[in-house]
Residue, then its C-alpha position, 0 to 999 in steps of 0.5 A: m593483077e598486071v605482072i610487067l617484067i623488065r630485063h635490065g639496061e646494058p650492063l658493063s663487061v666484067q671478070t671478077q677473081g673468085e667472086p661471082a659478076d655482078p656489073e653495073l649499068s653501063e651509061r647507055g644502060q642508065w638512059q635505058a632506065e631512065r626510059v623505063s622510068h619514064w614510061l612507066a611512071c604514067e601507069p598505076i604501079d604500087c609494087v616493084i620486085t627486083s633481083s638481088k644483081t646490081r644490073a636488075k636494081q640500078t634499072v629499077a632504081p630511077l622508077t622506085g625513086h619515082l614512086g616514091v617505094d622500096p624495092i622487094e629483093v627476090r634471089d631467086f630472080d637472079e639470072i642463070d649465070r648468078g654464080s659466074t666471075v664473068y658477064a658480058p651482053f651475049q653480042v660481044m662474049e664471044e669476042q671478049f671471053p672466047d672460052y668462057w663463050q666455049a664453055i657455054q657452047e658444050q654446056r659446061w654449066a658448073d665449070i663456069g658457075w651457071d646453074s643447071f637448066d632445071y635448077f634454074r627453070e624450078r627456082v624461077v617459076d617457084a617465085w614467080q608462083g610465090v609473087l602469086a600465091d601472095p600479091p603485094g600489089e595488083r599492079i607488080a613490076i620485076g627487075c629481072h633477066g633475060g634467061v628469067i624471062g624466057v623461063l617464064a614465057a615458056h612456063l606461060t604459054g606452054t610452050g616448053q623449053q625454046w623460050a629459054f634462052a631468049n635474048p629480049p632487048f636491054a630494058s624491054f618489058t613483057r607484061v602478063a595478066v593474072h585473072a582472078d581466077g588464077r588464068t594468066q595471059v601473056l599480053s606483051m613480049n618484049e616492049i621497046g616502044h619506050f625507047d622512041a616516044a614519051r608520053t604523059r598519060v595512059v590512053g590504052p585501047d579502050g581509053e580517051g581518044f576514041e570518037g567512034k571512027g577507025f584511025m584511018q577513017a579519023l587520019s583522012e578526015s584530019r588530012g581534009 
């Protein structure tokens, strides 16, 4: 089984009154979501899971539309800030919401609607284990969040908390192979090639186009 973890596209910055912030994608985030769909449409994905947040659901919406499948919503794949009334990309958070940024630096989680880190990690890992215990497909895409991907990277690689607040690029991919004996293998982190290229089929390292020649040899021959 292979699982593709997709960070949501770029959202709008928002602040709400009394209810959790749940922004939609920005115009650029919508473009990113389309790039995700165009790239992954070439792969035999048979199931899409998403967190309950609008930014994650909108990121996988073009893909589910192309595949003709309904996404499965798993709330425990929501970000650590799921109860916060503020959302802004980290790149602009300090400038737009300085008090909120300061609370994060001081780790005043309860004051800003964040889960504690221990609880966040527990629910994300439990959600992951639930997918592995009863997989809805053999090739699964999960639309989620940077913190979720960070927690899972730490869990799968055994590197502790150092990945916990990784900030992968918006709409990037992290791929995980789950072998028949239960072993997991992180195949890639933070893929972004789909923003710069297009494809109509999957080739892969052992796929079509191999003619018994190394790349440099083939390149040299092509140049005469």
